[in-house]
BAMILO-111950 format. One record per residue (C-alpha): residue in three letters; x, y, z. Coordinates in steps of 0.02 Angstrom, whole numbers, plus 32768, in hexadecimal, padded with zeros to 4 digits. Layout:
residues N
ALAXYZ ...
END
This chain:
residues 425
UNKBB1274852F04 UNKBB7C750C2F54 UNKBB0F758F2F00 UNKBA70754D2F52 UNKBAC875382FF8 UNKBB0275ED2FF4 UNKBA5076242FCA UNKBA1275C43062 UNKBA96761430D1 UNKBA6A76C33092 UNKB9B276A230AD UNKB9CF7667315F UNKBA3D76FD3185 UNKB9B1776E3149 UNKB937771431BB UNKB9AC77233250 UNKB9BA77DF3236 UNKB8FD77F03244 UNKB8EC778832E3 UNKB8DF78063370 UNKB8EB778D3402 UNKB96977A0348E UNKB9C176FA3474 UNKBA7376D53438 UNKBA9376D9337E UNKBAC576223381 UNKBA1A75F433C9 UNKB9C376593340 UNKBA2075FA32B9 UNKB9FA7555330E UNKB93F757D331D UNKB93475AC3266 UNKB98E750F322B UNKB92574A5329F UNKB88174EE325D UNKB8BB74D631AA UNKB8E5742031CC UNKB83B7403321F UNKB7E5744D3185 UNKB84A73D93115 UNKB82073453185 UNKB76773743180 UNKB764736F30C2 UNKB7CB72D030C4 UNKB74A72853139 UNKB6BE72B630C0 UNKB71F725F3035 UNKB73471C3309F UNKB67A71C530C8 UNKB65971CA300D UNKB6CA71332FF5 UNKB67070E03086 UNKB5C770F63030 UNKB61070C12F89 UNKB65470212FD7 UNKB5AD6FFB302B UNKB546701C2F8D UNKB5BC6FB22F24 UNKB5AE6F1F2F99 UNKB4F26F322FB1 UNKB4D56F2B2EF5 UNKB54C6E9B2ED1 UNKB51E6E282F62 UNKB4716DFE2F1B UNKB4C16DD12E75 UNKB53C6D5D2ECC UNKB4C06D042F3D UNKB4C46C6C2ECA UNKB5826C6B2ED3 UNKB5A86C6B2F8E UNKB6646C5B2F79 UNKB66A6CFE2F16 UNKB5F16D4E2F90 UNKB6676D24301F UNKB6FA6D722FC1 UNKB6946E0E2F9D UNKB65E6E1B3053 UNKB7126E083090 UNKB7496E903015 UNKB6BB6F003052 UNKB6F16EE43107 UNKB7A76F0630DC UNKB77F6FAE308B UNKB7066FD83118 UNKB78B6FB6319D UNKB80F7018313D UNKB79E70B13131 UNKB77170A231E9 UNKB829709C3216 UNKB862713431B4 UNKB7CF71A631DC UNKB804722B325C UNKB7B071F732FE UNKB78C72A33344 UNKB74D72ED32A1 UNKB6CE7263327D UNKB61972943262 UNKB5A7725D32EE UNKB500720B32CC UNKB468727532F2 UNKB41371F3335C UNKB38D722F33D2 UNKB3CE72303484 UNKB37071E73516 UNKB371722135CA UNKB3F971A435F8 UNKB46B71F03572 UNKB45C729C35C1 UNKB47F7254366E UNKB526720A3639 UNKB552729735C1 UNKB5EE72FC35EB UNKB5D873AA3632 UNKB5FC744235C7 UNKB6A5745F361A UNKB6DA73A93601 UNKB6A673B8354B UNKB71274553536 UNKB7A273FD3590 UNKB79573693518 UNKB79573DD3481 UNKB831743634C2 UNKB888738E34DF UNKB85B7359342E UNKB89D73FF33EE UNKB94773F73442 UNKB966733F346E UNKBA097302341E UNKB9C272543402 UNKB95E7294336D UNKB9C5729E32CF UNKB96F73403298 UNKB9B273983333 UNKBA6273593313 UNKBA597392325F UNKBA1C743F3294 UNKBAA3744E3319 UNKBB2E741432A3 UNKBAF374883217 UNKBAE6751C328D UNKBB9474FD32D2 UNKBBE474EC3227 UNKBB92758631DD UNKBB9675F63276 UNKBC5075DB3295 UNKBC7475D331DA UNKBCC5752931EA UNKBCF174CA314B UNKBCCE74103150 UNKBD7873E5310A UNKBDD174493193 UNKBD6273F73216 UNKBD98734A31DB UNKBE4F737C31DF UNKBE3B73BF3290 UNKBDEC731B32C3 UNKBE8372BA3287 UNKBEF6733632DC UNKBEA1730F3381 UNKBEC672563368 UNKBF7F726F3386 UNKBFE3720433FE UNKBFFA7291347D UNKBF4072BC3480 UNKBF1072063497 UNKBF8D71F33525 UNKBF4A72913578 UNKBE99724E356B UNKBECD71A635B5 UNKBF1C71FD364B UNKBE797254367A UNKBE0A71BF364C UNKBE19716A36FA UNKBDE2720C374F UNKBD4B721A36DA UNKBD1D716436FE UNKBD28718137BA UNKBCB7721B37AF UNKBC3971B83748 UNKBC3D712837C6 UNKBC1D71A13856 UNKBB8A71F237FA UNKBB3E714A37C7 UNKBB5A71033875 UNKBB03719838C6 UNKBA737186384C UNKBA6E70CA3864 UNKBA6670CE3922 UNKB9EA715D3932 UNKB933713B395D UNKB900715B38A9 UNKB98870E5386D UNKB94E705D38E4 UNKB89C706F38A4 UNKB8DA706437F0 UNKB9406FC73817 UNKB8A96F78386C UNKB83A6FA337D7 UNKB8BA6F583761 UNKB8B96EB437C3 UNKB7FA6EAF37C0 UNKB7F76ED83707 UNKB8786E5136E4 UNKB8076DD3373A UNKB7736E0C36D0 UNKB7DC6DFB3632 UNKB80C6D493663 UNKB7556D1C3683 UNKB71D6D6235DB UNKB7AB6D093580 UNKB7786C6635D2 UNKB6C86C7C358C UNKB70F6CA534E1 UNKB7786C0634E9 UNKB6DD6B9E350E UNKB6856BEA3477 UNKB7076BA933FC UNKB6D06AF333F0 UNKB6126B0A33E3 UNKB6296B9C336B UNKB6916B3132F5 UNKB6046AB132F3 UNKB5806B3832D7 UNKB5E16B843245 UNKB5F96AD731F7 UNKB5426AA43205 UNKB5006B5031D2 UNKB56C6B533135 UNKB5206AAC3103 UNKB4726AF13125 UNKB4936B8630B4 UNKB4D96B183029 UNKB43F6AAA3038 UNKB3CC6B443031 UNKB4236B7F2F92 UNKB4106AD32F41 UNKB3576AC32F6B UNKB3246B772F50 UNKB2A46B452ECB UNKB2566AC92F44 UNKB2466B522FC7 UNKB1E76BBC2F49 UNKB1756B282F21 UNKB1566B0E2FDA UNKB1266BC42FEB UNKB0AB6BAF2F5B UNKB05C6B182FB0 UNKB0486B7D3050 UNKAFEA6C042FF1 UNKAF7A6B852F9B UNKAF876AC92F7A UNKAF3A6AE82ECD UNKAFCD6B4B2E87 UNKB03A6AE02E16 UNKB0C16B5E2DE6 UNKB0E96C0E2DAB UNKB1226C222CF7 UNKB1496CC62CA0 UNKB0FD6D2A2D2E UNKB05C6CC92D22 UNKB00D6C572DA5 UNKAFEA6BA52D66 UNKAF556B5B2DC3 UNKAF286AA42DD0 UNKAE7D6A612E02 UNKAED069CD2E55 UNKAF0569E52F09 UNKAFC369F32F14 UNKAFD969F42FCF UNKB07A69952FE9 UNKB10E69E53040 UNKB1C769C13032 UNKB22B697A30C1 UNKB2BF69EE30D4 UNKB36069B63127 UNKB3976A55317E UNKB3FD6A3B321C UNKB3B36A8F32B6 UNKB4646AAB32FB UNKB44C6A8133B2 UNKB4F36AD233DC UNKB49E6B7C33C7 UNKB44F6B5F3472 UNKB4FB6B3B34BB UNKB53D6BE13477 UNKB4A76C3D34BF UNKB4C66BEE3569 UNKB57D6C243566 UNKB54B6CD7353D UNKB4C86CCE35C8 UNKB5506C9D3643 UNKB5AF6D3C3617 UNKB5156DA03645 UNKB4FE6D4136E9 UNKB5B26D6B3717 UNKB5926E2536F0 UNKB6176E263669 UNKB5A16E2C35D4 UNKB5DE6ED3358E UNKB6946EAB35B8 UNKB6826E07355A UNKB6646E6534B6 UNKB6F76EDB34CD UNKB7616E553478 UNKB72E6EA833D4 UNKB7A86F3533FB UNKB8386EB933FC UNKB8336EA23340 UNKB7C56ECB32AB UNKB79F6E133290 UNKB7526E0A333E UNKB6C36E7D3309 UNKB6646DDF32D9 UNKB63E6DC43391 UNKB5B96E4B3380 UNKB54B6DC93329 UNKB5376D7A33D6 UNKB50B6E1D342F UNKB4566DFB345C UNKB3F16DBC34EE UNKB4116D0134FA UNKB35E6CD234CB UNKB3586D4B3438 UNKB4076D163405 UNKB3D06C6133F6 UNKB3376C90338E UNKB39F6D033321 UNKB4256C8132FD UNKB3A56BF932DB UNKB34F6C6B325D UNKB3E86CAA31FF UNKB4436C0331FD UNKB3B66BAF319C UNKB36F6B343219 UNKB2BD6AF03214 UNKB28C6B8B3277 UNKB2BA6BF131DC UNKB2456B863172 UNKB1B26B9D31E8 UNKB1C86C5931E2 UNKB1E56C743128 UNKB16E6BF330DC UNKB0D06C293132 UNKB0A86CC63192 UNKB0096CED31F2 UNKAFD96D803183 UNKAFE96D1330E7 UNKAF776C8F3132 UNKAEEB6D10313C UNKAF066D54308C UNKAF0A6CA93039 UNKAE846C5530A2 UNKAE066C5F3010 UNKAE756BF82F9B UNKAE9A6B693013 UNKAE026B052FD9 UNKAE086B242F1E UNKAE326B962E8C UNKADEA6C462EA0 UNKAD5F6C882E31 UNKAD8D6CE62D93 UNKAD5A6D8E2DDE UNKADD46D732E71 UNKAE5B6D112E17 UNKAEB56DAC2DD7 UNKAEBC6DF52E87 UNKAF056D562ED2 UNKAF816D3D2E44 UNKAFC66DED2E5C UNKAFD96DCB2F16 UNKB02B6D222EF5 UNKB0A86D682E76 UNKB0D66DF52EEC UNKB0E56D7A2F7D UNKB1596D052F1D UNKB1C56D962EE2 UNKB1D86DD32F96 UNKB1F66D202FCF UNKB2886D0A2F56 UNKB2D46DAE2F94 UNKB2B86D773048 UNKB3146CD3302D UNKB3A46D2F2FD9 UNKB3AE6DAA306A UNKB3B16D1E30EA UNKB4376CBE308A UNKB4A26D5B3077 UNKB48D6D88312E UNKB4B76CD5315E UNKB5566CD330F6 UNKB58C6D7D313B UNKB56B6D4131EC UNKB5CF6CA231D1 UNKB6626D033187 UNKB6616D79321E UNKB6526CEB329B UNKB6D76C88323F UNKB74F6D1C3248 UNKB72B6D323300 UNKB7426C783320 UNKB7EB6C7532C7 UNKB8216D123324 UNKB7F06CD433D1 UNKB83D6C2933AE UNKB8E16C7D337C UNKB8DD6CEC3417 UNKB8B76C603493 UNKB91B6BD53444 UNKB9946B8B34C3 UNKBA286BAC344F UNKB9FB6C613429 UNKBA586D003461 UNKBB066CB4345B UNKBB586D5E3478 UNKBAEE6D7A3514 UNKBB1A6CCF3558 UNKBBD36CF1353A UNKBBC96D963598 UNKBB696D413625 UNKBBF36CBE3631 UNKBC7E6D403641 UNKBC206DB636B6 UNKBBCC6D2C371B UNKBB276D8A370A UNKBA896D6836A7 
END
């Protein structure tokens, strides 16, 4: 290990000798170490992106195999989310690849100027809050001043002597007074007053959004309960849904066996009475979301997802209230779902010739190929809806548990204790 470390030091010293810039030697070392760390982070980010794609492809392939076993599908989806969140957490934020989405005029209007962009890059490059900058600074200091780590630790413990601690305690009140004066000057300035006023307004907005989140808890529990029963019912009567689709295409189709359409000269026009719950509470949820928009806190309402990873499920409700209601009614397997998936307008036109009887032999092959393709796509469509429904319910369930824990009257015991002792909320 020491051999490779010495090779790195020698290589960096060679680079420093060839940098003909009028800056201190320490800064040259720091810049080189910083660039090397950024290169390492870039390749690490590429590796994490590969793991990201691997995780997505694994889940995408396995979820269709587990659609008949929803409990295992839920476990797989939770594992997928866990890996996804872990990769998102450890990826370096300022080295991440940006998407090449086409920009509109509004994007250019709000885009930072060139000088602000350079300023942000410089802050990223030198800000101590990024671990890569701290590593570069520490490495530069150790190597530039030829400090051994063992001697540094011993010096640290030497500083923790009784005399040094007493000396520090004697100057501590003066330091505190200076800090109070600086903070007080900042606090009472015009800028400070504006910031305090903005904080009070923002606190009020947070309270309003949390109140709306609290009101979502009860109807969302009911929606999740009813929707889970709808999905279980859809899984149990999947064969009946396929039969219903066949009847919609033609009432003279008896069944499909071994990729062959079985016709029947007798009219088989009956339909099944399905018992899917329409989940009226979906309308209540849409009305609550609509109220957030009427109060002009629609975007702020969804910022709760930054509180915790489990809150990301709230994004399932991020639609216009009317579209939200239609979307939930479709993906939570209500009768609206049946009307959409069993018979579409384009299919009515294609199959209009076989509504009155069995097609002629010269056309039968054409219709049978269309029917087999239609049923194959229909099965995939049902599976996609069921998978999407289960994923949505898992996300909404996580959000619901998270918001219930946050807003429960007995939550934040530490905060309530501090409020008691400081007499402040």
